[in-house]
Each structure stands twice: as structure tokens, then as C-alpha cells.
Biotite code that builds the C-alpha atoms (Angstrom):
import biotite.structure as struc

atoms = struc.array([
    struc.Atom([0.299, -0.522, 0.161], chain_id="A", res_id=1, res_name="MET", atom_name="CA", element="C"),
    struc.Atom([1.516, 2.907, -1.074], chain_id="A", res_id=2, res_name="SER", atom_name="CA", element="C"),
    struc.Atom([1.475, 6.167, 0.593], chain_id="A", res_id=3, res_name="ASP", atom_name="CA", element="C"),
    struc.Atom([-0.856, 8.558, -1.996], chain_id="A", res_id=4, res_name="ASP", atom_name="CA", element="C"),
    struc.Atom([-3.401, 5.304, -1.835], chain_id="A", res_id=5, res_name="ALA", atom_name="CA", element="C"),
    struc.Atom([-4.445, 5.723, 1.315], chain_id="A", res_id=6, res_name="PHE", atom_name="CA", element="C"),
    struc.Atom([-5.038, 8.720, 3.354], chain_id="A", res_id=7, res_name="ARG", atom_name="CA", element="C"),
    struc.Atom([-6.251, 8.971, 6.925], chain_id="A", res_id=8, res_name="LEU", atom_name="CA", element="C"),
    struc.Atom([-6.346, 11.836, 8.942], chain_id="A", res_id=9, res_name="THR", atom_name="CA", element="C"),
    struc.Atom([-7.640, 12.079, 12.686], chain_id="A", res_id=10, res_name="PRO", atom_name="CA", element="C"),
    struc.Atom([-10.904, 13.185, 10.990], chain_id="A", res_id=11, res_name="LEU", atom_name="CA", element="C"),
    struc.Atom([-11.497, 10.115, 9.228], chain_id="A", res_id=12, res_name="ASP", atom_name="CA", element="C"),
    struc.Atom([-10.916, 8.233, 12.410], chain_id="A", res_id=13, res_name="LEU", atom_name="CA", element="C"),
    struc.Atom([-13.321, 9.678, 14.175], chain_id="A", res_id=14, res_name="ARG", atom_name="CA", element="C"),
    struc.Atom([-15.874, 9.968, 11.999], chain_id="A", res_id=15, res_name="LYS", atom_name="CA", element="C"),
    struc.Atom([-15.746, 6.599, 10.366], chain_id="A", res_id=16, res_name="THR", atom_name="CA", element="C"),
    struc.Atom([-19.135, 4.645, 11.292], chain_id="A", res_id=17, res_name="GLU", atom_name="CA", element="C"),
    struc.Atom([-18.492, 0.732, 11.097], chain_id="A", res_id=18, res_name="PHE", atom_name="CA", element="C"),
    struc.Atom([-22.046, -1.923, 10.816], chain_id="A", res_id=19, res_name="ARG", atom_name="CA", element="C"),
    struc.Atom([-23.215, -3.231, 13.916], chain_id="A", res_id=20, res_name="LYS", atom_name="CA", element="C"),
    struc.Atom([-23.374, -6.697, 13.781], chain_id="A", res_id=21, res_name="THR", atom_name="CA", element="C"),
    struc.Atom([-24.283, -9.415, 16.406], chain_id="A", res_id=22, res_name="MET", atom_name="CA", element="C"),
    struc.Atom([-21.334, -10.705, 17.202], chain_id="A", res_id=23, res_name="ARG", atom_name="CA", element="C"),
    struc.Atom([-19.421, -7.304, 16.798], chain_id="A", res_id=24, res_name="GLY", atom_name="CA", element="C"),
    struc.Atom([-17.096, -5.929, 19.001], chain_id="A", res_id=25, res_name="PHE", atom_name="CA", element="C"),
    struc.Atom([-17.913, -3.298, 22.066], chain_id="A", res_id=26, res_name="ASP", atom_name="CA", element="C"),
    struc.Atom([-19.267, -0.417, 20.361], chain_id="A", res_id=27, res_name="PRO", atom_name="CA", element="C"),
    struc.Atom([-17.546, 1.562, 24.080], chain_id="A", res_id=28, res_name="ALA", atom_name="CA", element="C"),
    struc.Atom([-14.115, 0.165, 23.090], chain_id="A", res_id=29, res_name="GLU", atom_name="CA", element="C"),
    struc.Atom([-14.108, 0.755, 19.704], chain_id="A", res_id=30, res_name="VAL", atom_name="CA", element="C"),
    struc.Atom([-14.877, 4.348, 20.067], chain_id="A", res_id=31, res_name="ASP", atom_name="CA", element="C"),
    struc.Atom([-12.056, 4.535, 22.771], chain_id="A", res_id=32, res_name="ASP", atom_name="CA", element="C"),
    struc.Atom([-9.658, 2.877, 20.803], chain_id="A", res_id=33, res_name="PHE", atom_name="CA", element="C"),
    struc.Atom([-10.918, 5.431, 17.362], chain_id="A", res_id=34, res_name="ARG", atom_name="CA", element="C"),
    struc.Atom([-10.512, 8.490, 19.826], chain_id="A", res_id=35, res_name="ALA", atom_name="CA", element="C"),
    struc.Atom([-7.134, 7.151, 20.983], chain_id="A", res_id=36, res_name="ARG", atom_name="CA", element="C"),
    struc.Atom([-5.998, 6.179, 17.595], chain_id="A", res_id=37, res_name="ALA", atom_name="CA", element="C"),
    struc.Atom([-7.044, 9.358, 16.334], chain_id="A", res_id=38, res_name="ALA", atom_name="CA", element="C"),
    struc.Atom([-5.428, 11.384, 19.196], chain_id="A", res_id=39, res_name="ASP", atom_name="CA", element="C"),
    struc.Atom([-2.019, 9.570, 18.777], chain_id="A", res_id=40, res_name="GLU", atom_name="CA", element="C"),
    struc.Atom([-2.340, 10.354, 14.846], chain_id="A", res_id=41, res_name="LEU", atom_name="CA", element="C"),
    struc.Atom([-3.594, 13.948, 14.996], chain_id="A", res_id=42, res_name="GLU", atom_name="CA", element="C"),
    struc.Atom([0.155, 14.037, 17.427], chain_id="A", res_id=43, res_name="ARG", atom_name="CA", element="C"),
    struc.Atom([1.957, 12.365, 14.908], chain_id="A", res_id=44, res_name="VAL", atom_name="CA", element="C"),
    struc.Atom([0.724, 15.118, 12.156], chain_id="A", res_id=45, res_name="VAL", atom_name="CA", element="C"),
    struc.Atom([1.544, 18.233, 14.443], chain_id="A", res_id=46, res_name="ARG", atom_name="CA", element="C"),
    struc.Atom([4.893, 16.486, 15.120], chain_id="A", res_id=47, res_name="GLU", atom_name="CA", element="C"),
    struc.Atom([5.346, 15.848, 11.622], chain_id="A", res_id=48, res_name="ARG", atom_name="CA", element="C"),
    struc.Atom([3.981, 19.382, 10.126], chain_id="A", res_id=49, res_name="LEU", atom_name="CA", element="C"),
    struc.Atom([6.584, 20.932, 13.094], chain_id="A", res_id=50, res_name="ALA", atom_name="CA", element="C"),
    struc.Atom([9.095, 18.694, 11.804], chain_id="A", res_id=51, res_name="LEU", atom_name="CA", element="C"),
    struc.Atom([9.142, 20.023, 8.297], chain_id="A", res_id=52, res_name="GLU", atom_name="CA", element="C"),
    struc.Atom([9.130, 23.536, 9.478], chain_id="A", res_id=53, res_name="GLU", atom_name="CA", element="C"),
    struc.Atom([12.203, 22.773, 11.246], chain_id="A", res_id=54, res_name="LYS", atom_name="CA", element="C"),
    struc.Atom([13.499, 21.265, 8.099], chain_id="A", res_id=55, res_name="VAL", atom_name="CA", element="C"),
    struc.Atom([12.547, 24.177, 6.258], chain_id="A", res_id=56, res_name="LYS", atom_name="CA", element="C"),
    struc.Atom([14.001, 26.795, 8.406], chain_id="A", res_id=57, res_name="ARG", atom_name="CA", element="C"),
    struc.Atom([17.251, 24.606, 8.508], chain_id="A", res_id=58, res_name="GLN", atom_name="CA", element="C"),
    struc.Atom([17.230, 24.509, 4.502], chain_id="A", res_id=59, res_name="GLU", atom_name="CA", element="C"),
    struc.Atom([16.984, 28.304, 4.703], chain_id="A", res_id=60, res_name="GLU", atom_name="CA", element="C"),
    struc.Atom([19.757, 28.578, 7.041], chain_id="A", res_id=61, res_name="GLN", atom_name="CA", element="C"),
    struc.Atom([22.138, 25.960, 5.119], chain_id="A", res_id=62, res_name="LEU", atom_name="CA", element="C"),
    struc.Atom([21.215, 28.063, 2.382], chain_id="A", res_id=63, res_name="ALA", atom_name="CA", element="C"),
    struc.Atom([22.214, 31.319, 3.785], chain_id="A", res_id=64, res_name="ALA", atom_name="CA", element="C"),
    struc.Atom([24.938, 29.549, 5.352], chain_id="A", res_id=65, res_name="PHE", atom_name="CA", element="C"),
    struc.Atom([26.070, 28.118, 1.679], chain_id="A", res_id=66, res_name="LYS", atom_name="CA", element="C"),
    struc.Atom([25.584, 31.839, 0.372], chain_id="A", res_id=67, res_name="GLU", atom_name="CA", element="C"),
    struc.Atom([27.695, 33.409, 2.983], chain_id="A", res_id=68, res_name="ARG", atom_name="CA", element="C"),
    struc.Atom([30.693, 30.592, 2.605], chain_id="A", res_id=69, res_name="GLU", atom_name="CA", element="C"),
    struc.Atom([30.416, 31.445, -1.455], chain_id="A", res_id=70, res_name="LYS", atom_name="CA", element="C"),
    struc.Atom([30.341, 35.113, -0.845], chain_id="A", res_id=71, res_name="ALA", atom_name="CA", element="C"),
    struc.Atom([33.481, 34.534, 1.350], chain_id="A", res_id=72, res_name="MET", atom_name="CA", element="C"),
    struc.Atom([34.926, 32.264, -0.692], chain_id="A", res_id=73, res_name="ASN", atom_name="CA", element="C"),
    struc.Atom([34.628, 34.898, -3.752], chain_id="A", res_id=74, res_name="ASP", atom_name="CA", element="C"),
    struc.Atom([35.611, 37.602, -1.451], chain_id="A", res_id=75, res_name="ALA", atom_name="CA", element="C"),
    struc.Atom([38.853, 35.858, -0.887], chain_id="A", res_id=76, res_name="LEU", atom_name="CA", element="C"),
    struc.Atom([39.377, 34.806, -3.984], chain_id="A", res_id=77, res_name="VAL", atom_name="CA", element="C"),
    struc.Atom([39.123, 38.074, -5.127], chain_id="A", res_id=78, res_name="ALA", atom_name="CA", element="C"),
    struc.Atom([41.027, 39.570, -1.947], chain_id="A", res_id=79, res_name="ALA", atom_name="CA", element="C"),
    struc.Atom([44.021, 37.303, -3.526], chain_id="A", res_id=80, res_name="GLN", atom_name="CA", element="C"),
    struc.Atom([43.513, 38.279, -7.003], chain_id="A", res_id=81, res_name="GLN", atom_name="CA", element="C"),
    struc.Atom([43.662, 41.881, -5.738], chain_id="A", res_id=82, res_name="LEU", atom_name="CA", element="C"),
    struc.Atom([46.524, 40.980, -3.617], chain_id="A", res_id=83, res_name="ARG", atom_name="CA", element="C"),
    struc.Atom([48.669, 39.414, -6.356], chain_id="A", res_id=84, res_name="ALA", atom_name="CA", element="C"),
    struc.Atom([47.750, 42.343, -8.784], chain_id="A", res_id=85, res_name="GLU", atom_name="CA", element="C"),
    struc.Atom([48.274, 44.709, -6.415], chain_id="A", res_id=86, res_name="THR", atom_name="CA", element="C"),
    struc.Atom([52.027, 43.195, -5.651], chain_id="A", res_id=87, res_name="ARG", atom_name="CA", element="C"),
    struc.Atom([52.457, 42.833, -9.148], chain_id="A", res_id=88, res_name="GLU", atom_name="CA", element="C"),
    struc.Atom([51.478, 46.536, -10.068], chain_id="A", res_id=89, res_name="GLN", atom_name="CA", element="C"),
    struc.Atom([53.811, 47.786, -6.724], chain_id="A", res_id=90, res_name="ALA", atom_name="CA", element="C"),
    struc.Atom([56.850, 45.875, -8.639], chain_id="A", res_id=91, res_name="GLU", atom_name="CA", element="C"),
    struc.Atom([56.388, 47.356, -11.638], chain_id="A", res_id=92, res_name="ARG", atom_name="CA", element="C"),
    struc.Atom([56.312, 50.102, -10.785], chain_id="A", res_id=93, res_name="GLU", atom_name="CA", element="C"),
    struc.Atom([58.885, 50.230, -8.335], chain_id="A", res_id=94, res_name="ALA", atom_name="CA", element="C"),
    struc.Atom([61.177, 48.775, -11.979], chain_id="A", res_id=95, res_name="GLN", atom_name="CA", element="C"),
    struc.Atom([60.041, 52.029, -13.169], chain_id="A", res_id=96, res_name="MET", atom_name="CA", element="C"),
    struc.Atom([60.843, 54.292, -10.741], chain_id="A", res_id=97, res_name="ILE", atom_name="CA", element="C"),
    struc.Atom([64.049, 52.379, -10.580], chain_id="A", res_id=98, res_name="ILE", atom_name="CA", element="C"),
    struc.Atom([64.697, 52.818, -14.466], chain_id="A", res_id=99, res_name="ARG", atom_name="CA", element="C"),
    struc.Atom([63.300, 56.080, -14.523], chain_id="A", res_id=100, res_name="GLU", atom_name="CA", element="C"),
    struc.Atom([66.436, 56.746, -11.849], chain_id="A", res_id=101, res_name="ALA", atom_name="CA", element="C"),
    struc.Atom([68.758, 55.372, -13.324], chain_id="A", res_id=102, res_name="GLU", atom_name="CA", element="C"),
    struc.Atom([68.191, 56.999, -16.597], chain_id="A", res_id=103, res_name="ALA", atom_name="CA", element="C"),
    struc.Atom([67.768, 60.337, -14.289], chain_id="A", res_id=104, res_name="GLU", atom_name="CA", element="C"),
    struc.Atom([70.774, 59.505, -13.154], chain_id="A", res_id=105, res_name="GLY", atom_name="CA", element="C"),
    struc.Atom([72.535, 58.513, -16.708], chain_id="A", res_id=106, res_name="GLU", atom_name="CA", element="C"),
    struc.Atom([71.180, 61.992, -18.171], chain_id="A", res_id=107, res_name="ARG", atom_name="CA", element="C"),
    struc.Atom([72.503, 64.298, -15.100], chain_id="A", res_id=108, res_name="ARG", atom_name="CA", element="C"),
    struc.Atom([76.308, 62.059, -15.382], chain_id="A", res_id=109, res_name="LEU", atom_name="CA", element="C"),
    struc.Atom([76.277, 63.078, -18.836], chain_id="A", res_id=110, res_name="GLU", atom_name="CA", element="C"),
    struc.Atom([75.660, 66.582, -18.468], chain_id="A", res_id=111, res_name="ARG", atom_name="CA", element="C"),
    struc.Atom([78.145, 66.674, -16.192], chain_id="A", res_id=112, res_name="ALA", atom_name="CA", element="C"),
    struc.Atom([80.400, 65.007, -18.276], chain_id="A", res_id=113, res_name="ARG", atom_name="CA", element="C"),
    struc.Atom([80.131, 67.669, -20.961], chain_id="A", res_id=114, res_name="ARG", atom_name="CA", element="C"),
    struc.Atom([80.069, 70.219, -18.221], chain_id="A", res_id=115, res_name="GLU", atom_name="CA", element="C"),
    struc.Atom([83.359, 69.077, -17.187], chain_id="A", res_id=116, res_name="VAL", atom_name="CA", element="C"),
    struc.Atom([84.780, 69.195, -20.737], chain_id="A", res_id=117, res_name="GLU", atom_name="CA", element="C"),
    struc.Atom([83.427, 71.723, -21.794], chain_id="A", res_id=118, res_name="ARG", atom_name="CA", element="C"),
    struc.Atom([85.306, 73.538, -18.998], chain_id="A", res_id=119, res_name="LEU", atom_name="CA", element="C"),
    struc.Atom([88.306, 71.594, -19.565], chain_id="A", res_id=120, res_name="GLU", atom_name="CA", element="C"),
    struc.Atom([88.465, 73.306, -22.989], chain_id="A", res_id=121, res_name="ALA", atom_name="CA", element="C"),
    struc.Atom([87.710, 76.516, -21.672], chain_id="A", res_id=122, res_name="ALA", atom_name="CA", element="C"),
    struc.Atom([90.641, 76.174, -19.312], chain_id="A", res_id=123, res_name="THR", atom_name="CA", element="C"),
    struc.Atom([93.038, 75.525, -21.388], chain_id="A", res_id=124, res_name="GLN", atom_name="CA", element="C"),
    struc.Atom([91.614, 78.096, -24.003], chain_id="A", res_id=125, res_name="ASN", atom_name="CA", element="C"),
    struc.Atom([92.407, 80.310, -21.491], chain_id="A", res_id=126, res_name="LEU", atom_name="CA", element="C"),
    struc.Atom([95.816, 78.958, -20.868], chain_id="A", res_id=127, res_name="ALA", atom_name="CA", element="C"),
    struc.Atom([96.482, 79.124, -24.542], chain_id="A", res_id=128, res_name="ARG", atom_name="CA", element="C"),
    struc.Atom([95.117, 83.300, -24.436], chain_id="A", res_id=129, res_name="GLN", atom_name="CA", element="C"),
    struc.Atom([96.867, 83.777, -21.456], chain_id="A", res_id=130, res_name="HIS", atom_name="CA", element="C"),
    struc.Atom([100.086, 82.360, -22.774], chain_id="A", res_id=131, res_name="HIS", atom_name="CA", element="C"),
    struc.Atom([99.600, 84.011, -26.073], chain_id="A", res_id=132, res_name="ALA", atom_name="CA", element="C"),
    struc.Atom([98.904, 87.529, -24.373], chain_id="A", res_id=133, res_name="TYR", atom_name="CA", element="C"),
    struc.Atom([102.139, 86.744, -21.811], chain_id="A", res_id=134, res_name="LEU", atom_name="CA", element="C"),
    struc.Atom([104.184, 86.243, -25.081], chain_id="A", res_id=135, res_name="ALA", atom_name="CA", element="C"),
    struc.Atom([102.436, 89.005, -27.101], chain_id="A", res_id=136, res_name="ALA", atom_name="CA", element="C"),
    struc.Atom([103.440, 91.423, -24.275], chain_id="A", res_id=137, res_name="LEU", atom_name="CA", element="C"),
    struc.Atom([106.539, 89.843, -23.729], chain_id="A", res_id=138, res_name="ARG", atom_name="CA", element="C"),
    struc.Atom([107.787, 90.574, -27.436], chain_id="A", res_id=139, res_name="SER", atom_name="CA", element="C"),
    struc.Atom([106.119, 94.233, -27.819], chain_id="A", res_id=140, res_name="LEU", atom_name="CA", element="C"),
    struc.Atom([107.925, 94.681, -24.194], chain_id="A", res_id=141, res_name="VAL", atom_name="CA", element="C"),
    struc.Atom([111.343, 93.268, -25.463], chain_id="A", res_id=142, res_name="GLU", atom_name="CA", element="C"),
    struc.Atom([110.753, 95.340, -28.839], chain_id="A", res_id=143, res_name="ARG", atom_name="CA", element="C"),
    struc.Atom([109.641, 98.384, -27.027], chain_id="A", res_id=144, res_name="GLN", atom_name="CA", element="C"),
    struc.Atom([112.908, 97.896, -24.453], chain_id="A", res_id=145, res_name="LYS", atom_name="CA", element="C"),
    struc.Atom([115.321, 97.175, -27.534], chain_id="A", res_id=146, res_name="ALA", atom_name="CA", element="C"),
    struc.Atom([114.258, 100.237, -29.193], chain_id="A", res_id=147, res_name="GLU", atom_name="CA", element="C"),
    struc.Atom([114.600, 102.136, -26.551], chain_id="A", res_id=148, res_name="LEU", atom_name="CA", element="C"),
    struc.Atom([118.360, 100.677, -25.946], chain_id="A", res_id=149, res_name="ASP", atom_name="CA", element="C"),
    struc.Atom([118.786, 101.860, -29.596], chain_id="A", res_id=150, res_name="ALA", atom_name="CA", element="C"),
    struc.Atom([117.886, 105.069, -29.166], chain_id="A", res_id=151, res_name="MET", atom_name="CA", element="C"),
    struc.Atom([120.142, 105.730, -26.121], chain_id="A", res_id=152, res_name="ALA", atom_name="CA", element="C"),
    struc.Atom([122.856, 104.136, -27.602], chain_id="A", res_id=153, res_name="ASP", atom_name="CA", element="C"),
    struc.Atom([122.121, 106.413, -30.915], chain_id="A", res_id=154, res_name="ALA", atom_name="CA", element="C"),
    struc.Atom([121.624, 109.458, -29.539], chain_id="A", res_id=155, res_name="GLN", atom_name="CA", element="C"),
    struc.Atom([124.519, 111.307, -26.871], chain_id="A", res_id=156, res_name="PRO", atom_name="CA", element="C"),
    struc.Atom([122.778, 112.046, -23.834], chain_id="A", res_id=157, res_name="SER", atom_name="CA", element="C"),
    struc.Atom([121.356, 115.759, -23.976], chain_id="A", res_id=158, res_name="PRO", atom_name="CA", element="C"),
    struc.Atom([122.838, 117.294, -20.548], chain_id="A", res_id=159, res_name="TYR", atom_name="CA", element="C"),
    struc.Atom([123.208, 120.268, -19.969], chain_id="A", res_id=160, res_name="GLY", atom_name="CA", element="C"),
    struc.Atom([120.840, 122.751, -22.523], chain_id="A", res_id=161, res_name="LYS", atom_name="CA", element="C"),
    struc.Atom([117.680, 120.493, -21.681], chain_id="A", res_id=162, res_name="VAL", atom_name="CA", element="C"),
    struc.Atom([115.849, 121.831, -19.348], chain_id="A", res_id=163, res_name="ALA", atom_name="CA", element="C"),
    struc.Atom([115.405, 120.002, -16.020], chain_id="A", res_id=164, res_name="GLY", atom_name="CA", element="C"),
    struc.Atom([118.736, 118.134, -16.977], chain_id="A", res_id=165, res_name="ALA", atom_name="CA", element="C"),
    struc.Atom([121.183, 118.156, -14.902], chain_id="A", res_id=166, res_name="ILE", atom_name="CA", element="C"),
    struc.Atom([124.810, 117.761, -16.038], chain_id="A", res_id=167, res_name="GLN", atom_name="CA", element="C"),
    struc.Atom([126.705, 115.229, -14.822], chain_id="A", res_id=168, res_name="PRO", atom_name="CA", element="C"),
    struc.Atom([130.083, 115.760, -13.309], chain_id="A", res_id=169, res_name="ALA", atom_name="CA", element="C"),
    struc.Atom([131.813, 113.472, -15.192], chain_id="A", res_id=170, res_name="ASP", atom_name="CA", element="C"),
    struc.Atom([131.894, 110.730, -17.844], chain_id="A", res_id=171, res_name="ALA", atom_name="CA", element="C"),
    struc.Atom([131.635, 107.706, -15.267], chain_id="A", res_id=172, res_name="ALA", atom_name="CA", element="C"),
    struc.Atom([128.399, 109.289, -14.607], chain_id="A", res_id=173, res_name="GLU", atom_name="CA", element="C"),
    struc.Atom([126.837, 109.777, -17.551], chain_id="A", res_id=174, res_name="ALA", atom_name="CA", element="C"),
    struc.Atom([127.892, 106.119, -18.252], chain_id="A", res_id=175, res_name="GLU", atom_name="CA", element="C"),
    struc.Atom([125.405, 105.406, -15.119], chain_id="A", res_id=176, res_name="ARG", atom_name="CA", element="C"),
    struc.Atom([122.398, 107.759, -16.295], chain_id="A", res_id=177, res_name="ALA", atom_name="CA", element="C"),
    struc.Atom([122.723, 105.252, -19.726], chain_id="A", res_id=178, res_name="ARG", atom_name="CA", element="C"),
    struc.Atom([123.055, 102.670, -18.125], chain_id="A", res_id=179, res_name="GLU", atom_name="CA", element="C"),
    struc.Atom([120.044, 103.394, -15.852], chain_id="A", res_id=180, res_name="ALA", atom_name="CA", element="C"),
    struc.Atom([117.640, 104.290, -19.143], chain_id="A", res_id=181, res_name="ARG", atom_name="CA", element="C"),
    struc.Atom([118.637, 101.125, -21.074], chain_id="A", res_id=182, res_name="LYS", atom_name="CA", element="C"),
    struc.Atom([117.466, 98.709, -17.482], chain_id="A", res_id=183, res_name="SER", atom_name="CA", element="C"),
    struc.Atom([114.361, 98.043, -17.173], chain_id="A", res_id=184, res_name="SER", atom_name="CA", element="C"),
    struc.Atom([111.657, 98.788, -14.615], chain_id="A", res_id=185, res_name="PRO", atom_name="CA", element="C"),
    struc.Atom([110.995, 96.790, -12.473], chain_id="A", res_id=186, res_name="LYS", atom_name="CA", element="C"),
    struc.Atom([107.394, 95.321, -13.316], chain_id="A", res_id=187, res_name="TRP", atom_name="CA", element="C"),
    struc.Atom([108.639, 95.029, -17.062], chain_id="A", res_id=188, res_name="ILE", atom_name="CA", element="C"),
    struc.Atom([111.321, 92.676, -15.785], chain_id="A", res_id=189, res_name="LYS", atom_name="CA", element="C"),
    struc.Atom([108.358, 90.336, -13.825], chain_id="A", res_id=190, res_name="ASN", atom_name="CA", element="C"),
    struc.Atom([106.382, 90.044, -17.387], chain_id="A", res_id=191, res_name="ILE", atom_name="CA", element="C"),
    struc.Atom([109.399, 89.145, -19.307], chain_id="A", res_id=192, res_name="VAL", atom_name="CA", element="C"),
    struc.Atom([110.823, 86.875, -17.007], chain_id="A", res_id=193, res_name="GLU", atom_name="CA", element="C"),
    struc.Atom([107.344, 84.721, -16.898], chain_id="A", res_id=194, res_name="GLU", atom_name="CA", element="C"),
])
């Protein structure tokens, strides 16, 4: 007998009437049994309904817990992916910053090298100009000195008649005056000797 073929409710037990026969059961006992069977069936049905309600609530809780677990797993996976992506991004940015810093360092170093080369070239150029200037000045001073010496040797000393000139007392003094005119001042000697 399947469960669908025969369904008995407590009300069915209470309302079912049996035929009376001569040798039948005691009607009071049958009624008492029917009442107890109906009560028990009613209790079992209530218990079944309560259990079904409890199962339904627990299934809903289980579904909610499963949903939370899935959400937590999804969040954990997302957090792990985000952490990995963040780490990769940070490493890429760090590598990019290092490359940029190295490139900037190379550019600055190259600028400094070019500046040093430029300053060295300028220093060498200034040194050449300084030596050329000194050589030209030395040449000019030597020419002027030679001209002055030639003029001093070619012209006799105009002592006596020249305004403001004092005539030397003797020839030795005249010679010393001529030599003094030949000698260069100290500042000219310093330039020539450099």
C-alpha cells in the first residue's frame, strides 16, 4: 500500500462508522480505540508538520550559510587576486621608478661630463690665450726695450742744455745714467721672465 493510495486523517478516524453486527465488537471499546488512534495520529501529524517546518527553516539556514560561504570564498579569491595584482603593480611601478632614476642619473652624469669637458676646454683655451697674451706682451716689451736701447745708444745724452736736465759731473756718471735708462723697470722684468 503506497502513501498516496490511502491517506488517513484524525477526522477520518473519528467520523468513520462501522456496521453493527450481532457478534461485533463492544462499541465503547471501538470508540475509545478510535479516539486514542485519532489522538495519536493527530499528534504524529502535528509532529510531522513541526518537523517539516524545522527542516524547512534549517534548509533555509543552510542555504543562507552556503550563500555566505560562497560570498566569503568569492571575497577571499577576489582579495587574493587583488593582492597579487597589487603586488605585481607595485613591482612594475618600482621597476619603472628604478629605471627612470637610473636614466635620470645617466642623463645628469652625462651633463656633468659634458660640463667638465667644456670647462676643461675653456680652461685650456684661457691658458693658451694667457700664454699668447704673455708672449705678445713679452715681445712688445722686448721690442720697446730694444728700441729704447737703440735710441739710447744712438743719441748722445743731452745734458746741460735741456730744460730740467742736470749735467753729470764726469764721464762715469754719464755712463751710469745711460745704463739706468737702458735697464727696464721691475714690473717689465717680471712680465718678460714669466
